[in-house]
C-alpha positions as CSV (number, residue, x, y, z in Angstrom):
1,M,-182.3,-80.0,-44.9
2,K,-180.3,-76.8,-45.2
3,V,-177.1,-76.9,-47.1
4,K,-174.3,-74.6,-46.0
5,A,-172.8,-72.6,-48.8
6,S,-169.1,-73.1,-49.1
7,T,-167.1,-69.9,-48.8
8,P,-165.0,-69.1,-51.8
9,E,-161.2,-69.2,-51.6
10,P,-159.8,-65.7,-51.0
11,L,-158.3,-64.1,-54.1
12,N,-155.3,-62.8,-52.1
13,Y,-153.7,-63.4,-48.7
14,S,-151.7,-61.1,-46.4
15,I,-148.4,-62.1,-44.9
16,S,-150.0,-62.3,-41.4
17,E,-152.9,-64.5,-42.7
18,L,-150.4,-67.0,-44.2
19,A,-148.2,-66.9,-41.1
20,R,-151.2,-67.7,-38.9
21,E,-152.5,-70.4,-41.2
22,F,-149.2,-72.2,-41.4
23,D,-148.1,-71.4,-37.8
24,I,-144.9,-69.7,-38.9
25,T,-143.5,-66.2,-38.4
26,T,-143.8,-63.4,-41.0
27,R,-140.0,-63.3,-40.8
28,T,-139.9,-66.9,-42.1
29,I,-142.1,-65.9,-45.1
30,R,-139.9,-62.9,-45.8
31,F,-136.9,-65.3,-45.7
32,Y,-138.4,-67.4,-48.4
33,E,-139.1,-64.3,-50.4
34,D,-135.4,-63.2,-50.0
35,K,-134.4,-66.7,-51.3
36,G,-136.7,-66.2,-54.4
37,L,-139.1,-69.0,-53.4
38,L,-142.0,-66.6,-53.1
39,Q,-142.8,-63.6,-55.1
40,P,-145.8,-61.7,-53.8
41,K,-147.2,-58.7,-55.5
42,R,-147.1,-55.4,-53.8
43,R,-149.7,-52.8,-53.0
44,G,-147.6,-50.0,-51.8
45,Q,-145.7,-51.4,-48.8
46,T,-148.1,-54.3,-48.4
47,R,-147.3,-57.8,-49.6
48,V,-150.2,-59.5,-51.4
49,Y,-150.0,-63.3,-51.9
50,S,-152.0,-65.1,-54.6
51,P,-153.5,-68.5,-54.0
52,E,-150.6,-69.9,-56.1
53,E,-148.1,-68.3,-53.7
54,R,-150.0,-69.9,-50.8
55,V,-149.6,-73.3,-52.4
56,R,-145.9,-72.7,-53.0
57,L,-145.5,-71.8,-49.3
58,K,-147.4,-75.0,-48.4
59,L,-145.1,-77.1,-50.6
60,I,-142.0,-75.4,-49.2
61,L,-143.0,-76.2,-45.7
62,R,-143.9,-79.8,-46.7
63,G,-140.4,-80.2,-48.3
64,K,-138.9,-78.8,-45.1
65,R,-140.8,-81.4,-43.0
66,L,-139.5,-84.1,-45.4
67,G,-135.9,-82.9,-44.9
68,F,-135.4,-81.4,-48.3
69,S,-133.2,-78.3,-48.6
70,L,-134.7,-75.1,-49.9
71,D,-132.9,-75.7,-53.2
72,E,-134.3,-79.2,-53.5
73,S,-137.8,-77.9,-52.8
74,R,-137.4,-75.0,-55.3
75,E,-136.2,-77.5,-58.0
76,I,-139.2,-79.7,-57.5
77,I,-141.8,-76.9,-57.2
78,D,-140.4,-75.1,-60.3
79,M,-140.9,-78.3,-62.3
80,Y,-144.7,-78.0,-62.0
81,D,-146.1,-78.8,-65.5
82,P,-149.7,-79.8,-65.4
83,A,-149.9,-79.8,-69.2
84,H,-147.7,-82.8,-69.2
85,G,-149.0,-84.5,-66.1
86,N,-146.1,-83.4,-64.0
87,V,-144.2,-86.5,-64.9
88,E,-140.7,-85.0,-64.6
89,Q,-141.7,-83.3,-61.4
90,L,-143.0,-86.5,-59.9
91,Q,-140.0,-88.5,-61.0
92,R,-137.6,-85.9,-59.5
93,L,-139.7,-86.0,-56.2
94,L,-139.3,-89.8,-56.1
95,E,-135.6,-89.5,-56.7
96,H,-135.3,-87.1,-53.8
97,I,-137.4,-89.3,-51.6
98,A,-135.3,-92.3,-52.4
99,Q,-132.1,-90.4,-51.6
100,K,-133.5,-89.0,-48.3
101,R,-134.7,-92.5,-47.3
102,A,-131.3,-94.1,-48.1
103,H,-129.6,-91.3,-46.0
104,L,-132.0,-91.9,-43.1
105,H,-131.5,-95.7,-43.2
106,Q,-127.7,-95.1,-43.0
107,Q,-128.2,-92.7,-40.1
108,L,-130.4,-95.3,-38.4
109,R,-127.6,-98.0,-38.8
110,D,-125.1,-95.5,-37.5
111,I,-127.3,-94.8,-34.4
112,E,-127.9,-98.5,-33.8
113,S,-124.1,-99.1,-33.9
114,L,-123.4,-96.2,-31.6
115,M,-126.1,-97.5,-29.2
116,G,-124.4,-100.9,-29.1
117,E,-121.0,-99.2,-28.4
118,L,-122.6,-97.2,-25.6
119,D,-124.1,-100.4,-24.1
120,E,-120.7,-102.1,-24.2
121,A,-119.0,-99.1,-22.6
122,E,-121.7,-98.8,-19.9
123,A,-121.4,-102.5,-19.1
124,R,-117.6,-102.3,-18.8
125,A,-117.8,-99.2,-16.6
126,K,-120.4,-100.9,-14.3
127,A,-118.3,-104.1,-14.1
128,A,-115.2,-102.0,-13.2
129,L,-117.2,-100.1,-10.6
130,V,-118.3,-103.4,-9.0
131,R,-114.7,-104.7,-9.0
132,S,-113.5,-101.5,-7.5
133,R,-116.0,-101.7,-4.7
134,M,-115.3,-105.3,-4.0
135,Q,-111.5,-104.6,-3.8
136,G,-112.1,-101.7,-1.5
137,S,-114.3,-103.6,1.0
138,P,-112.8,-105.4,4.0
C-alpha cells in the first residue's frame, strides 16, 4: 500500500491566499490589519502572513461568527499563554460565551413576546374585517 506524503504547512501566506481560504475579501483582511488585529511582515509592498497570523485570522473570524466584537476577540486572542495552559484565556472565553448566551436568550424571549403581540394584533384585525364585511352585506 502506497502512503501519500503529507504536504508541509507553508511558511508564509499571501493576502490573496488567505482571502481565498477563508472566503473573505482582501479588504476585510486589510481592515483587520488597520485595527491592529493582524500584523503581517512586508516584503516591499507585499504583505507576508505567517502561520501564526493565519491562526489569528481564523480566530477573529470564529469570534465574529460567535457574535463577539473585534475588541472581545482581540482580548481573548491576546491572552494566549500556552506556557500556563491558557487558563485565563479559556476562562475569559467562557465568560464571553455566557454573556453572549444570556443576551441571545433575552433576545429570544423578546422575539417570542413580540410574536405573541403580532398574533393578537392579527387576530383583532381579522375579526374587525369580518365584522366590517358582515355589517356591509345586505
